[in-house]
FIKOLZA-1660 file (N, C-alpha, C; in steps of 0.1 Angstrom, whole numbers, plus 5000, padded with zeros to 4 digits):
% residues 205
   i   px   py   pz ch aa at
   1 2012 8603 5513  A  M  N
   1 2018 8611 5502  A  M CA
   1 2012 8607 5489  A  M  C
   2 2009 8616 5480  A  Q  N
   2 2004 8614 5467  A  Q CA
   2 2014 8605 5459  A  Q  C
   3 2009 8594 5454  A  E  N
   3 2018 8585 5447  A  E CA
   3 2021 8589 5433  A  E  C
   4 2012 8596 5426  A  T  N
   4 2013 8599 5412  A  T CA
   4 2016 8614 5410  A  T  C
   5 2028 8617 5404  A  P  N
   5 2031 8631 5403  A  P CA
   5 2023 8637 5392  A  P  C
   6 2023 8650 5391  A  P  N
   6 2016 8657 5380  A  P CA
   6 2022 8653 5366  A  P  C
   7 2015 8656 5355  A  P  N
   7 2020 8653 5342  A  P CA
   7 2034 8659 5340  A  P  C
   8 2043 8651 5334  A  G  N
   8 2056 8656 5331  A  G CA
   8 2066 8653 5342  A  G  C
   9 2062 8649 5354  A  L  N
   9 2072 8646 5364  A  L CA
   9 2073 8631 5367  A  L  C
  10 2066 8623 5360  A  A  N
  10 2067 8609 5361  A  A CA
  10 2078 8604 5352  A  A  C
  11 2090 8602 5358  A  D  N
  11 2102 8598 5350  A  D CA
  11 2102 8583 5348  A  D  C
  12 2103 8579 5336  A  R  N
  12 2103 8564 5333  A  R CA
  12 2115 8558 5338  A  R  C
  13 2126 8565 5340  A  R  N
  13 2139 8559 5345  A  R CA
  13 2140 8561 5360  A  R  C
  14 2130 8565 5367  A  R  N
  14 2130 8565 5381  A  R CA
  14 2140 8575 5387  A  R  C
  15 2143 8586 5379  A  R  N
  15 2152 8596 5384  A  R CA
  15 2144 8606 5393  A  R  C
  16 2152 8613 5401  A  I  N
  16 2145 8622 5410  A  I CA
  16 2141 8634 5402  A  I  C
  17 2128 8639 5405  A  P  N
  17 2123 8651 5398  A  P CA
  17 2131 8663 5403  A  P  C
  18 2133 8672 5394  A  T  N
  18 2140 8684 5397  A  T CA
  18 2131 8697 5395  A  T  C
  19 2128 8699 5383  A  V  N
  19 2120 8711 5380  A  V CA
  19 2108 8707 5372  A  V  C
  20 2097 8714 5372  A  P  N
  20 2085 8711 5364  A  P CA
  20 2089 8709 5349  A  P  C
  21 2081 8702 5341  A  P  N
  21 2084 8699 5327  A  P CA
  21 2085 8712 5319  A  P  C
  22 2093 8711 5308  A  L  N
  22 2093 8722 5299  A  L CA
  22 2080 8724 5292  A  L  C
  23 2077 8736 5289  A  T  N
  23 2064 8739 5283  A  T CA
  23 2066 8745 5269  A  T  C
  24 2058 8741 5260  A  A  N
  24 2059 8746 5246  A  A CA
  24 2054 8761 5246  A  A  C
  25 2058 8768 5235  A  R  N
  25 2054 8782 5234  A  R CA
  25 2039 8783 5233  A  R  C
  26 2034 8795 5235  A  D  N
  26 2020 8798 5236  A  D CA
  26 2013 8791 5248  A  D  C
  27 2021 8789 5259  A  A  N
  27 2016 8783 5271  A  A CA
  27 2006 8793 5277  A  A  C
  28 1996 8788 5285  A  P  N
  28 1987 8798 5292  A  P CA
  28 1995 8806 5302  A  P  C
  29 1989 8817 5306  A  A  N
  29 1995 8826 5316  A  A CA
  29 1995 8818 5329  A  A  C
  30 2004 8822 5338  A  P  N
  30 2005 8816 5351  A  P CA
  30 1992 8818 5359  A  P  C
  31 1988 8807 5367  A  T  N
  31 1976 8808 5375  A  T CA
  31 1980 8806 5389  A  T  C
  32 1970 8807 5398  A  A  N
  32 1972 8805 5412  A  A CA
  32 1972 8790 5416  A  A  C
  33 1968 8781 5407  A  A  N
  33 1969 8767 5410  A  A CA
  33 1983 8762 5411  A  A  C
  34 1986 8753 5420  A  T  N
  34 2000 8749 5422  A  T CA
  34 2001 8733 5422  A  T  C
  35 1997 8727 5411  A  P  N
  35 1998 8712 5412  A  P CA
  35 2012 8706 5413  A  P  C
  36 2022 8713 5407  A  Y  N
  36 2035 8708 5409  A  Y CA
  36 2041 8710 5423  A  Y  C
  37 2038 8722 5428  A  A  N
  37 2043 8725 5442  A  A CA
  37 2036 8716 5452  A  A  C
  38 2023 8713 5450  A  D  N
  38 2015 8704 5459  A  D CA
  38 2022 8691 5460  A  D  C
  39 2027 8686 5448  A  W  N
  39 2034 8673 5448  A  W CA
  39 2048 8674 5453  A  W  C
  40 2055 8684 5449  A  L  N
  40 2069 8686 5453  A  L CA
  40 2071 8689 5468  A  L  C
  41 2061 8695 5474  A  R  N
  41 2062 8698 5488  A  R CA
  41 2062 8684 5496  A  R  C
  42 2054 8675 5491  A  Q  N
  42 2054 8662 5497  A  Q CA
  42 2067 8655 5495  A  Q  C
  43 2073 8656 5483  A  V  N
  43 2086 8650 5481  A  V CA
  43 2096 8657 5490  A  V  C
  44 2096 8670 5491  A  F  N
  44 2105 8677 5499  A  F CA
  44 2104 8672 5514  A  F  C
  45 2092 8671 5519  A  D  N
  45 2091 8667 5533  A  D CA
  45 2096 8653 5535  A  D  C
  46 2094 8644 5526  A  R  N
  46 2099 8630 5527  A  R CA
  46 2114 8631 5527  A  R  C
  47 2120 8639 5518  A  W  N
  47 2135 8640 5517  A  W CA
  47 2141 8647 5529  A  W  C
  48 2135 8658 5533  A  Y  N
  48 2140 8666 5544  A  Y CA
  48 2139 8659 5557  A  Y  C
  49 2128 8651 5559  A  D  N
  49 2126 8644 5572  A  D CA
  49 2133 8630 5573  A  D  C
  50 2140 8626 5562  A  A  N
  50 2147 8613 5563  A  A CA
  50 2157 8613 5574  A  A  C
  51 2158 8602 5582  A  P  N
  51 2167 8602 5593  A  P CA
  51 2182 8603 5589  A  P  C
  52 2185 8598 5576  A  V  N
  52 2198 8599 5571  A  V CA
  52 2197 8605 5557  A  V  C
  53 2208 8611 5552  A  R  N
  53 2207 8616 5538  A  R CA
  53 2208 8605 5528  A  R  C
  54 2197 8603 5521  A  E  N
  54 2196 8592 5511  A  E CA
  54 2200 8596 5497  A  E  C
  55 2198 8608 5494  A  T  N
  55 2202 8613 5480  A  T CA
  55 2202 8628 5480  A  T  C
  56 2208 8633 5470  A  G  N
  56 2207 8648 5469  A  G CA
  56 2197 8651 5458  A  G  C
  57 2189 8662 5461  A  I  N
  57 2180 8667 5451  A  I CA
  57 2183 8682 5449  A  I  C
  58 2189 8685 5438  A  R  N
  58 2195 8698 5436  A  R CA
  58 2185 8709 5437  A  R  C
  59 2173 8708 5432  A  L  N
  59 2164 8719 5433  A  L CA
  59 2161 8722 5448  A  L  C
  60 2159 8712 5456  A  F  N
  60 2157 8715 5470  A  F CA
  60 2169 8721 5477  A  F  C
  61 2181 8715 5474  A  E  N
  61 2193 8721 5480  A  E CA
  61 2195 8735 5476  A  E  C
  62 2193 8738 5464  A  E  N
  62 2195 8752 5459  A  E CA
  62 2185 8762 5466  A  E  C
  63 2172 8757 5467  A  L  N
  63 2162 8766 5473  A  L CA
  63 2165 8768 5488  A  L  C
  64 2170 8758 5494  A  M  N
  64 2174 8759 5508  A  M CA
  64 2185 8769 5510  A  M  C
  65 2195 8768 5501  A  A  N
  65 2206 8778 5501  A  A CA
  65 2201 8792 5499  A  A  C
  66 2191 8793 5490  A  G  N
  66 2186 8806 5487  A  G CA
  66 2178 8812 5499  A  G  C
  67 2170 8805 5505  A  V  N
  67 2162 8810 5516  A  V CA
  67 2171 8813 5528  A  V  C
  68 2182 8807 5529  A  L  N
  68 2192 8810 5540  A  L CA
  68 2202 8821 5536  A  L  C
  69 2200 8827 5524  A  G  N
  69 2208 8838 5519  A  G CA
  69 2221 8834 5513  A  G  C
  70 2223 8821 5510  A  G  N
  70 2235 8816 5503  A  G CA
  70 2235 8818 5488  A  G  C
  71 2245 8814 5482  A  S  N
  71 2246 8814 5467  A  S CA
  71 2239 8802 5461  A  S  C
  72 2234 8805 5449  A  M  N
  72 2227 8794 5442  A  M CA
  72 2234 8792 5428  A  M  C
  73 2236 8780 5424  A  R  N
  73 2245 8777 5413  A  R CA
  73 2238 8769 5402  A  R  C
  74 2225 8772 5400  A  T  N
  74 2218 8765 5389  A  T CA
  74 2210 8775 5381  A  T  C
  75 2207 8773 5368  A  E  N
  75 2200 8782 5360  A  E CA
  75 2185 8782 5362  A  E  C
  76 2180 8772 5369  A  S  N
  76 2166 8770 5371  A  S CA
  76 2160 8779 5381  A  S  C
  77 2168 8783 5391  A  V  N
  77 2163 8792 5402  A  V CA
  77 2175 8802 5405  A  V  C
  78 2172 8813 5412  A  G  N
  78 2182 8822 5417  A  G CA
  78 2186 8831 5406  A  G  C
  79 2195 8841 5409  A  L  N
  79 2199 8851 5400  A  L CA
  79 2213 8850 5395  A  L  C
  80 2220 8839 5397  A  A  N
  80 2233 8837 5393  A  A CA
  80 2234 8838 5377  A  A  C
  81 2244 8844 5372  A  P  N
  81 2245 8845 5357  A  P CA
  81 2246 8832 5350  A  P  C
  82 2240 8830 5339  A  A  N
  82 2241 8818 5331  A  A CA
  82 2256 8815 5327  A  A  C
  83 2260 8803 5329  A  T  N
  83 2274 8800 5325  A  T CA
  83 2275 8788 5316  A  T  C
  84 2264 8785 5309  A  L  N
  84 2263 8773 5301  A  L CA
  84 2263 8776 5286  A  L  C
  85 2271 8769 5279  A  A  N
  85 2270 8769 5264  A  A CA
  85 2270 8755 5259  A  A  C
  86 2264 8752 5248  A  V  N
  86 2263 8739 5242  A  V CA
  86 2271 8739 5229  A  V  C
  87 2280 8729 5228  A  I  N
  87 2287 8727 5216  A  I CA
  87 2281 8715 5208  A  I  C
  88 2275 8718 5197  A  E  N
  88 2269 8708 5189  A  E CA
  88 2280 8700 5181  A  E  C
  89 2276 8688 5176  A  T  N
  89 2286 8679 5170  A  T CA
  89 2292 8686 5157  A  T  C
  90 2286 8696 5151  A  D  N
  90 2292 8703 5140  A  D CA
  90 2300 8714 5144  A  D  C
  91 2302 8717 5157  A  G  N
  91 2310 8728 5162  A  G CA
  91 2303 8740 5164  A  G  C
  92 2290 8741 5161  A  S  N
  92 2282 8753 5164  A  S CA
  92 2280 8755 5179  A  S  C
  93 2280 8768 5183  A  I  N
  93 2278 8771 5197  A  I CA
  93 2264 8775 5199  A  I  C
  94 2257 8769 5209  A  E  N
  94 2243 8772 5211  A  E CA
  94 2241 8775 5226  A  E  C
  95 2230 8781 5229  A  Q  N
  95 2226 8782 5243  A  Q CA
  95 2220 8770 5248  A  Q  C
  96 2215 8770 5260  A  S  N
  96 2209 8758 5267  A  S CA
  96 2198 8752 5258  A  S  C
  97 2198 8738 5257  A  D  N
  97 2188 8731 5249  A  D CA
  97 2174 8734 5254  A  D  C
  98 2172 8738 5267  A  S  N
  98 2159 8740 5272  A  S CA
  98 2152 8751 5264  A  S  C
  99 2159 8760 5257  A  L  N
  99 2153 8771 5250  A  L CA
  99 2146 8766 5237  A  L  C
 100 2148 8754 5233  A  K  N
 100 2142 8749 5221  A  K CA
 100 2126 8748 5223  A  K  C
 101 2121 8749 5235  A  V  N
 101 2107 8748 5237  A  V CA
 101 2101 8762 5235  A  V  C
 102 2109 8773 5234  A  A  N
 102 2104 8786 5233  A  A CA
 102 2099 8789 5219  A  A  C
 103 2108 8788 5209  A  Y  N
 103 2105 8790 5195  A  Y CA
 103 2116 8784 5187  A  Y  C
 104 2114 8782 5174  A  E  N
 104 2123 8777 5165  A  E CA
 104 2136 8785 5164  A  E  C
 105 2147 8779 5167  A  G  N
 105 2160 8786 5166  A  G CA
 105 2164 8794 5178  A  G  C
 106 2156 8793 5189  A  A  N
 106 2159 8801 5201  A  A CA
 106 2173 8799 5206  A  A  C
 107 2178 8787 5207  A  P  N
 107 2192 8785 5213  A  P CA
 107 2203 8789 5203  A  P  C
 108 2200 8791 5191  A  E  N
 108 2211 8793 5181  A  E CA
 108 2218 8807 5183  A  E  C
 109 2231 8807 5181  A  T  N
 109 2238 8820 5182  A  T CA
 109 2245 8824 5169  A  T  C
 110 2246 8815 5160  A  G  N
 110 2253 8818 5147  A  G CA
 110 2268 8817 5149  A  G  C
 111 2273 8813 5160  A  L  N
 111 2287 8812 5163  A  L CA
 111 2291 8797 5162  A  L  C
 112 2304 8795 5160  A  D  N
 112 2310 8782 5161  A  D CA
 112 2324 8782 5166  A  D  C
 113 2329 8770 5170  A  V  N
 113 2342 8770 5177  A  V CA
 113 2354 8772 5167  A  V  C
 114 2351 8772 5154  A  F  N
 114 2362 8773 5144  A  F CA
 114 2365 8788 5142  A  F  C
 115 2355 8796 5143  A  R  N
 115 2357 8810 5139  A  R CA
 115 2355 8820 5150  A  R  C
 116 2350 8815 5162  A  H  N
 116 2346 8825 5172  A  H CA
 116 2351 8820 5186  A  H  C
 117 2353 8830 5195  A  S  N
 117 2357 8827 5208  A  S CA
 117 2345 8826 5217  A  S  C
 118 2347 8820 5229  A  F  N
 118 2336 8819 5239  A  F CA
 118 2332 8833 5244  A  F  C
 119 2342 8842 5244  A  D  N
 119 2339 8856 5248  A  D CA
 119 2329 8862 5239  A  D  C
 120 2329 8858 5226  A  E  N
 120 2319 8864 5217  A  E CA
 120 2305 8859 5220  A  E  C
 121 2304 8847 5226  A  V  N
 121 2290 8842 5230  A  V CA
 121 2284 8852 5241  A  V  C
 122 2292 8858 5249  A  L  N
 122 2287 8867 5259  A  L CA
 122 2281 8879 5254  A  L  C
 123 2283 8882 5241  A  D  N
 123 2277 8894 5234  A  D CA
 123 2264 8891 5228  A  D  C
 124 2259 8879 5228  A  E  N
 124 2246 8875 5223  A  E CA
 124 2235 8881 5232  A  E  C
 125 2225 8887 5226  A  P  N
 125 2214 8894 5234  A  P CA
 125 2208 8885 5244  A  P  C
 126 2204 8873 5241  A  L  N
 126 2198 8865 5251  A  L CA
 126 2208 8860 5262  A  L  C
 127 2220 8859 5258  A  V  N
 127 2231 8855 5268  A  V CA
 127 2232 8867 5278  A  V  C
 128 2233 8879 5272  A  R  N
 128 2234 8891 5281  A  R CA
 128 2222 8892 5290  A  R  C
 129 2210 8889 5286  A  Q  N
 129 2199 8890 5294  A  Q CA
 129 2200 8880 5305  A  Q  C
 130 2205 8868 5302  A  R  N
 130 2206 8857 5312  A  R CA
 130 2218 8860 5322  A  R  C
 131 2227 8869 5318  A  Q  N
 131 2238 8872 5326  A  Q CA
 131 2235 8884 5335  A  Q  C
 132 2223 8891 5334  A  S  N
 132 2221 8904 5340  A  S CA
 132 2213 8903 5353  A  S  C
 133 2211 8891 5358  A  G  N
 133 2204 8890 5371  A  G CA
 133 2190 8896 5371  A  G  C
 134 2187 8903 5382  A  A  N
 134 2173 8909 5383  A  A CA
 134 2170 8919 5372  A  A  C
 135 2181 8925 5367  A  A  N
 135 2178 8935 5356  A  A CA
 135 2173 8929 5343  A  A  C
 136 2175 8916 5342  A  G  N
 136 2170 8909 5330  A  G CA
 136 2156 8904 5331  A  G  C
 137 2150 8906 5343  A  L  N
 137 2136 8901 5345  A  L CA
 137 2126 8912 5342  A  L  C
 138 2113 8908 5340  A  G  N
 138 2103 8917 5337  A  G CA
 138 2098 8924 5350  A  G  C
 139 2089 8934 5349  A  P  N
 139 2084 8941 5360  A  P CA
 139 2077 8933 5371  A  P  C
 140 2070 8923 5367  A  T  N
 140 2063 8915 5377  A  T CA
 140 2073 8908 5386  A  T  C
 141 2083 8902 5380  A  C  N
 141 2094 8895 5388  A  C CA
 141 2102 8905 5396  A  C  C
 142 2104 8917 5390  A  G  N
 142 2112 8927 5397  A  G CA
 142 2106 8932 5410  A  G  C
 143 2092 8932 5411  A  R  N
 143 2085 8936 5423  A  R CA
 143 2083 8925 5433  A  R  C
 144 2086 8913 5429  A  C  N
 144 2083 8902 5438  A  C CA
 144 2093 8900 5449  A  C  C
 145 2089 8899 5462  A  P  N
 145 2099 8897 5473  A  P CA
 145 2106 8884 5472  A  P  C
 146 2102 8874 5464  A  L  N
 146 2109 8862 5463  A  L CA
 146 2120 8862 5452  A  L  C
 147 2122 8873 5445  A  V  N
 147 2130 8873 5433  A  V CA
 147 2144 8868 5436  A  V  C
 148 2150 8871 5447  A  T  N
 148 2164 8866 5449  A  T CA
 148 2165 8851 5450  A  T  C
 149 2155 8845 5454  A  V  N
 149 2155 8830 5455  A  V CA
 149 2150 8824 5442  A  V  C
 150 2138 8828 5438  A  C  N
 150 2132 8823 5426  A  C CA
 150 2140 8826 5413  A  C  C
 151 2144 8839 5412  A  G  N
 151 2151 8844 5400  A  G CA
 151 2143 8844 5388  A  G  C
 152 2130 8843 5389  A  G  N
 152 2121 8842 5377  A  G CA
 152 2120 8828 5372  A  G  C
 153 2126 8818 5378  A  G  N
 153 2125 8805 5373  A  G CA
 153 2134 8802 5361  A  G  C
 154 2133 8791 5355  A  L  N
 154 2141 8787 5343  A  L CA
 154 2138 8797 5332  A  L  C
 155 2148 8802 5325  A  F  N
 155 2147 8812 5315  A  F CA
 155 2137 8807 5304  A  F  C
 156 2137 8795 5300  A  A  N
 156 2128 8790 5289  A  A CA
 156 2114 8790 5293  A  A  C
 157 2111 8789 5306  A  H  N
 157 2097 8789 5311  A  H CA
 157 2091 8803 5311  A  H  C
 158 2099 8814 5308  A  R  N
 158 2093 8827 5308  A  R CA
 158 2089 8833 5295  A  R  C
 159 2091 8825 5284  A  Y  N
 159 2088 8830 5271  A  Y CA
 159 2074 8831 5268  A  Y  C
 160 2070 8842 5261  A  A  N
 160 2056 8844 5256  A  A CA
 160 2058 8852 5243  A  A  C
 161 2050 8848 5232  A  P  N
 161 2051 8855 5220  A  P CA
 161 2047 8870 5222  A  P  C
 162 2055 8879 5216  A  G  N
 162 2052 8893 5218  A  G CA
 162 2059 8900 5229  A  G  C
 163 2062 8893 5239  A  S  N
 163 2069 8899 5251  A  S CA
 163 2082 8892 5254  A  S  C
 164 2086 8882 5246  A  G  N
 164 2099 8876 5248  A  G CA
 164 2100 8869 5262  A  G  C
 165 2111 8871 5269  A  F  N
 165 2114 8863 5281  A  F CA
 165 2112 8872 5293  A  F  C
 166 2107 8884 5292  A  R  N
 166 2105 8893 5304  A  R CA
 166 2091 8891 5310  A  R  C
 167 2088 8878 5313  A  N  N
 167 2076 8874 5319  A  N CA
 167 2078 8865 5331  A  N  C
 168 2068 8864 5340  A  P  N
 168 2070 8854 5351  A  P CA
 168 2070 8840 5345  A  P  C
 169 2076 8831 5352  A  S  N
 169 2076 8817 5348  A  S CA
 169 2061 8812 5347  A  S  C
 170 2059 8803 5338  A  V  N
 170 2046 8796 5337  A  V CA
 170 2043 8788 5350  A  V  C
 171 2054 8786 5358  A  Y  N
 171 2053 8779 5370  A  Y CA
 171 2054 8789 5382  A  Y  C
 172 2051 8801 5380  A  C  N
 172 2053 8812 5391  A  C CA
 172 2047 8808 5404  A  C  C
 173 2034 8804 5403  A  A  N
 173 2027 8801 5416  A  A CA
 173 2033 8789 5422  A  A  C
 174 2037 8779 5414  A  D  N
 174 2043 8767 5420  A  D CA
 174 2056 8770 5427  A  D  C
 175 2064 8778 5420  A  L  N
 175 2077 8782 5426  A  L CA
 175 2075 8789 5439  A  L  C
 176 2066 8799 5439  A  A  N
 176 2064 8806 5452  A  A CA
 176 2059 8797 5463  A  A  C
 177 2050 8788 5460  A  A  N
 177 2045 8779 5470  A  A CA
 177 2055 8770 5475  A  A  C
 178 2064 8765 5467  A  L  N
 178 2075 8756 5471  A  L CA
 178 2085 8763 5479  A  L  C
 179 2089 8775 5475  A  I  N
 179 2099 8783 5482  A  I CA
 179 2094 8786 5496  A  I  C
 180 2081 8790 5497  A  L  N
 180 2076 8794 5510  A  L CA
 180 2074 8781 5519  A  L  C
 181 2071 8770 5513  A  H  N
 181 2071 8758 5521  A  H CA
 181 2085 8754 5527  A  H  C
 182 2095 8755 5518  A  I  N
 182 2108 8752 5522  A  I CA
 182 2113 8762 5533  A  I  C
 183 2110 8774 5531  A  R  N
 183 2114 8784 5541  A  R CA
 183 2107 8781 5554  A  R  C
 184 2094 8778 5554  A  G  N
 184 2087 8774 5566  A  G CA
 184 2094 8763 5574  A  G  C
 185 2097 8752 5566  A  R  N
 185 2104 8741 5573  A  R CA
 185 2117 8745 5579  A  R  C
 186 2125 8752 5571  A  V  N
 186 2138 8756 5576  A  V CA
 186 2137 8766 5588  A  V  C
 187 2128 8775 5587  A  R  N
 187 2126 8785 5598  A  R CA
 187 2122 8777 5611  A  R  C
 188 2114 8767 5610  A  A  N
 188 2109 8760 5622  A  A CA
 188 2121 8753 5628  A  A  C
 189 2131 8749 5621  A  D  N
 189 2142 8742 5626  A  D CA
 189 2154 8751 5631  A  D  C
 190 2153 8764 5626  A  L  N
 190 2163 8774 5630  A  L CA
 190 2156 8786 5636  A  L  C
 191 2150 8784 5648  A  P  N
 191 2143 8796 5654  A  P CA
 191 2152 8807 5656  A  P  C
 192 2148 8819 5653  A  G  N
 192 2156 8831 5656  A  G CA
 192 2165 8835 5645  A  G  C
 193 2166 8826 5634  A  T  N
 193 2175 8829 5623  A  T CA
 193 2167 8837 5612  A  T  C
 194 2172 8849 5609  A  P  N
 194 2165 8857 5599  A  P CA
 194 2168 8851 5585  A  P  C
 195 2157 8848 5578  A  L  N
 195 2158 8841 5565  A  L CA
 195 2156 8851 5553  A  L  C
 196 2154 8864 5556  A  G  N
 196 2155 8874 5546  A  G CA
 196 2143 8875 5537  A  G  C
 197 2132 8867 5539  A  L  N
 197 2121 8868 5530  A  L CA
 197 2109 8873 5539  A  L  C
 198 2102 8883 5534  A  P  N
 198 2091 8889 5542  A  P CA
 198 2079 8880 5540  A  P  C
 199 2069 8882 5549  A  E  N
 199 2056 8875 5548  A  E CA
 199 2049 8878 5535  A  E  C
 200 2044 8868 5528  A  L  N
 200 2036 8871 5516  A  L CA
 200 2028 8859 5513  A  L  C
 201 2018 8860 5504  A  D  N
 201 2009 8849 5501  A  D CA
 201 2015 8840 5491  A  D  C
 202 2008 8829 5487  A  V  N
 202 2014 8819 5478  A  V CA
 202 2017 8824 5465  A  V  C
 203 2011 8835 5460  A  R  N
 203 2013 8840 5447  A  R CA
 203 2025 8849 5447  A  R  C
 204 2032 8852 5458  A  G  N
 204 2043 8861 5458  A  G CA
 204 2039 8875 5458  A  G  C
 205 2026 8878 5461  A  A  N
 205 2021 8892 5460  A  A CA
 205 2020 8898 5474  A  A  C
% end
């Protein structure tokens, strides 16, 4: 197994890696290279093949649920509506902190707990987009057969100047490769079980 993870996944506190690192705005377009998936597939195999359950890794557990047709409960993958709001120390209500990598002020809603209800947060345009499932994704993701499992990836990873968040994740190829690897491992252990994902190449095309 490769001992050194790709840049951004080497956690100084020895925590288990979950998703690829956040990317600043103006990130390059997704490519067919899969450095994060190449490493995470090895991590998955080590975790999946352990004789006893040693720890939980949420990304792997959620993707396994997805390829088996189950519900997914994280904003990083899947199509479940976003259910997260952040209350800052001054009482302001913001969206997920991960949006800070997109552009200045991206998480801000202009709302606060003193004058507004949480129902009003649901009327914010980006919140509505994050609540709309596949309808909130761009055309590339909408055509992808992996969309029900991938969900376009983490919302913050889809931002590009000029087109907003209706883009594939900058980790699109990595997500596709990891999902297909997990599906292959699960399929091998559950022969005859339909997993709901058609055959496709590593780019999800």
